[in-house]
C-alpha positions as MATLAB code, in Angstrom:
seq = 'XXXXXXXXXXXXXXXXXXXXXXXXXXXXXXXXXXXXXXXXXXXXXXXXXXXXXXXXXXXXXXXXXXXXXXXXXXXXXXXXXXXXXXXXXXXXXXXXXXXXXXXXXXXXXXXXXXXXXXXXXXXXXXXXXXXXXXXXXXXXXXXXXXXXXXXXXXXXXXXXXXXXXXXXXXXXXXXXXXXXXXXXXXXXXXXXXXXXXXXXXXXXXXXXXXXXX';
ca = [
     -30.547  -20.750  -72.087;
     -29.557  -17.612  -74.002;
     -26.376  -19.261  -75.235;
     -28.317  -22.391  -76.258;
     -30.862  -20.376  -78.275;
     -27.993  -18.316  -79.698;
     -26.264  -21.468  -80.931;
     -29.437  -23.094  -82.317;
     -30.472  -20.028  -84.301;
     -26.839  -19.591  -85.353;
     -27.069  -22.949  -87.158;
     -29.974  -21.670  -89.282;
     -28.184  -18.400  -89.981;
     -24.893  -20.118  -90.854;
     -26.597  -22.410  -93.383;
     -28.208  -19.400  -95.034;
     -24.968  -17.397  -94.934;
     -23.000  -20.244  -96.512;
     -25.448  -20.215  -99.430;
     -25.711  -16.403  -99.522;
     -21.968  -15.742  -99.531;
     -21.372  -18.504 -102.088;
     -24.014  -16.811 -104.204;
     -22.204  -13.467 -103.908;
     -18.926  -15.119 -104.865;
     -20.632  -16.526 -107.965;
     -20.901  -12.926 -109.125;
     -17.398  -13.344 -110.507;
     -19.125  -14.899 -113.534;
     -21.173  -11.765 -114.172;
     -24.598  -10.263 -113.595;
     -26.593  -12.723 -115.709;
     -25.101  -15.775 -113.974;
     -25.735  -14.242 -110.529;
     -29.328  -13.272 -111.286;
     -30.159  -16.633 -112.861;
     -28.794  -18.438 -109.814;
     -30.683  -16.037 -107.543;
     -33.992  -16.939 -109.214;
     -33.389  -20.587 -108.372;
     -32.271  -19.911 -104.798;
     -35.260  -17.651 -104.158;
     -37.554  -20.623 -104.677;
     -36.145  -21.859 -101.359;
     -35.231  -18.863  -99.202;
     -38.199  -16.721 -100.262;
     -40.614  -19.538  -99.600;
     -43.347  -18.125  -97.266;
     -42.338  -20.635  -94.617;
     -38.558  -20.405  -94.983;
     -38.095  -16.633  -95.300;
     -39.770  -15.748  -91.943;
     -37.684  -18.489  -90.299;
     -34.436  -17.022  -91.646;
     -35.359  -13.418  -90.812;
     -36.565  -14.459  -87.358;
     -33.344  -16.373  -86.683;
     -31.247  -13.373  -87.748;
     -33.225  -10.998  -85.510;
     -32.988  -13.400  -82.559;
     -29.250  -13.680  -83.169;
     -28.855   -9.910  -83.116;
     -30.930   -9.404  -79.960;
     -29.398  -12.253  -77.977;
     -25.968  -11.311  -79.277;
     -26.321   -7.825  -77.799;
     -27.483   -9.263  -74.451;
     -24.561  -11.692  -74.305;
     -22.173   -8.940  -75.440;
     -23.273   -6.653  -72.583;
     -23.220   -9.485  -70.044;
     -19.717  -10.464  -71.093;
     -18.413   -6.921  -70.689;
     -20.146   -6.437  -67.328;
     -19.132   -9.780  -65.875;
     -15.410   -9.552  -66.468;
     -12.754   -7.847  -68.519;
     -12.230   -9.826  -71.734;
      -8.798  -11.375  -71.912;
      -6.849  -12.627  -74.862;
      -7.195  -12.504  -78.613;
     -10.184  -14.828  -78.969;
     -12.302  -13.093  -76.331;
     -11.756   -9.701  -77.899;
     -12.272  -11.117  -81.388;
     -15.667  -12.520  -80.413;
     -16.749   -9.249  -78.784;
     -15.532   -6.927  -81.550;
     -16.789   -9.136  -84.385;
     -20.157   -9.444  -82.633;
     -20.471   -5.657  -82.445;
     -19.564   -5.333  -86.137;
     -22.131   -7.973  -87.073;
     -24.863   -6.099  -85.216;
     -23.978   -2.796  -86.890;
     -23.621   -4.132  -90.435;
     -26.374   -6.767  -90.507;
     -29.004   -4.558  -88.851;
     -28.212   -1.889  -91.450;
     -28.368   -4.502  -94.220;
     -31.832   -5.665  -93.112;
     -33.096   -2.078  -92.912;
     -31.703   -1.183  -96.351;
     -33.182   -4.369  -97.825;
     -36.594   -3.516  -96.399;
     -36.457    0.035  -97.769;
     -35.329   -1.061 -101.236;
     -37.669   -4.026 -101.559;
     -40.785   -2.858  -99.704;
     -40.638    0.931  -99.593;
     -39.144    1.500 -103.076;
     -40.590   -1.643 -104.669;
     -37.265   -2.617 -106.234;
     -36.241   -6.153 -107.083;
     -33.039   -6.619 -105.088;
     -31.074   -8.492 -107.722;
     -27.319   -8.209 -108.244;
     -27.836   -4.572 -109.229;
     -28.589   -3.669 -105.610;
     -25.075   -4.270 -104.203;
     -23.514   -3.284 -107.533;
     -25.228    0.105 -107.375;
     -23.626    1.183 -104.099;
     -20.226   -0.050 -105.276;
     -20.525    1.622 -108.668;
     -18.393    4.609 -107.723;
     -17.954    7.551 -105.367;
     -19.242    8.630 -102.962;
     -21.009    5.356 -102.097;
     -18.057    3.049 -102.647;
     -16.036    4.855  -99.955;
     -18.486    3.607  -97.358;
     -19.669    0.316  -98.828;
     -16.276   -1.176  -99.728;
     -15.196   -1.383  -96.057;
     -18.818   -2.130  -95.061;
     -19.100   -5.295  -97.180;
     -15.607   -6.419  -96.235;
     -16.216   -5.972  -92.512;
     -19.626   -7.656  -92.650;
     -18.248  -10.800  -94.306;
     -15.008  -10.916  -92.308;
     -16.732  -10.333  -88.952;
     -19.325  -13.071  -89.564;
     -16.630  -15.667  -90.232;
     -14.432  -14.420  -87.380;
     -17.358  -14.608  -84.940;
     -18.379  -18.064  -86.129;
     -14.781  -19.253  -85.957;
     -14.345  -17.970  -82.408;
     -17.616  -19.604  -81.358;
     -16.721  -22.965  -82.907;
     -13.297  -22.753  -81.310;
     -14.857  -22.395  -77.847;
     -17.140  -25.378  -78.499;
     -14.169  -27.524  -79.552;
     -12.135  -26.306  -76.585;
     -14.913  -27.421  -74.237;
     -14.613  -30.889  -75.783;
     -10.873  -31.019  -75.260;
      -9.915  -30.566  -78.917;
      -7.446  -27.721  -78.397;
      -5.354  -28.167  -81.546;
      -8.367  -28.612  -83.795;
     -10.047  -25.634  -82.109;
      -7.210  -23.267  -83.043;
      -7.067  -24.607  -86.611;
     -10.807  -24.123  -87.099;
     -10.759  -20.645  -85.579;
      -7.816  -19.454  -87.668;
      -9.215  -21.142  -90.782;
     -12.499  -19.283  -90.450;
     -10.686  -15.961  -89.998;
      -8.514  -16.488  -93.081;
     -11.447  -17.595  -95.218;
     -13.541  -14.631  -94.051;
     -10.806  -12.146  -94.908;
     -10.347  -13.699  -98.344;
     -14.086  -13.835  -99.029;
     -14.470  -10.213  -97.932;
     -11.768   -9.036 -100.311;
     -13.123  -11.144 -103.185;
     -16.694   -9.891 -102.735;
     -15.433   -6.297 -102.721;
     -13.566   -6.925 -105.985;
     -16.609   -8.562 -107.554;
     -18.944   -5.734 -106.537;
     -16.418   -3.167 -107.772;
     -16.699   -4.869 -111.199;
     -13.052   -5.863 -111.425;
     -13.943   -9.061 -113.341;
     -16.751   -7.696 -115.551;
     -18.578   -4.477 -116.365;
     -22.279   -3.781 -115.891;
     -24.590   -0.935 -116.784;
     -26.909    0.067 -113.969;
     -30.598    0.087 -114.945;
     -32.266    3.525 -114.622;
     -34.237    2.529 -111.523;
     -31.025    1.842 -109.640;
     -29.503    5.159 -110.671;
     -32.670    6.835 -109.338;
     -32.303    4.775 -106.155;
     -28.838    6.237 -105.588;
     -30.176    9.731 -106.277;
     -32.563    9.349 -103.350;
     -29.472    9.696 -101.166;
     -27.234   11.844 -103.386;
     -29.534   13.913 -105.653;
     -26.784   14.998 -108.042;
     -25.273   11.509 -108.381;
     -23.921   10.835 -111.841;
     -22.128    7.682 -112.886;
];
């Protein structure tokens, strides 16, 4: 039952992530393009019926993922690349996504900030934040695709599609690594330059009081 619920909620999360990561990749065209697209997308994912569904699915994924992760480790020693990939990527997803949800809540609700493109740009604007958030964003994106790829591979293996299973699994890993690198480059402003609004500079100074761009 846990695995069934995990897979059903994963479908909701994967649809959202496909849109969300595509949106982040659109940042290559600059802040204005990203924010304009975000306004349109928010009409859907910030709908009072859709947003709780997405957040609920993510939370369920994290909780059930931890339960399955513990059960897997207690039941038997993981063997092989794919088993370890699923376990390690699952742990990384829990660590990065739970932090992402908490940070989003603090910025949006506690600080009253509009989490536009300036939110991720702010923490990638320079040291000391970029030293943490560059690997953080990369690992979050790469681990999500690696975990999804491993899961889809197991489903295909159960249906006797061994060759296709390996292609799908490897394809997801490669795409996730590429997307992670590209999002890091976009947020580091390799393709454009952006001036942080004062409220986002003050946001960074909540954590590093003497921060100066």
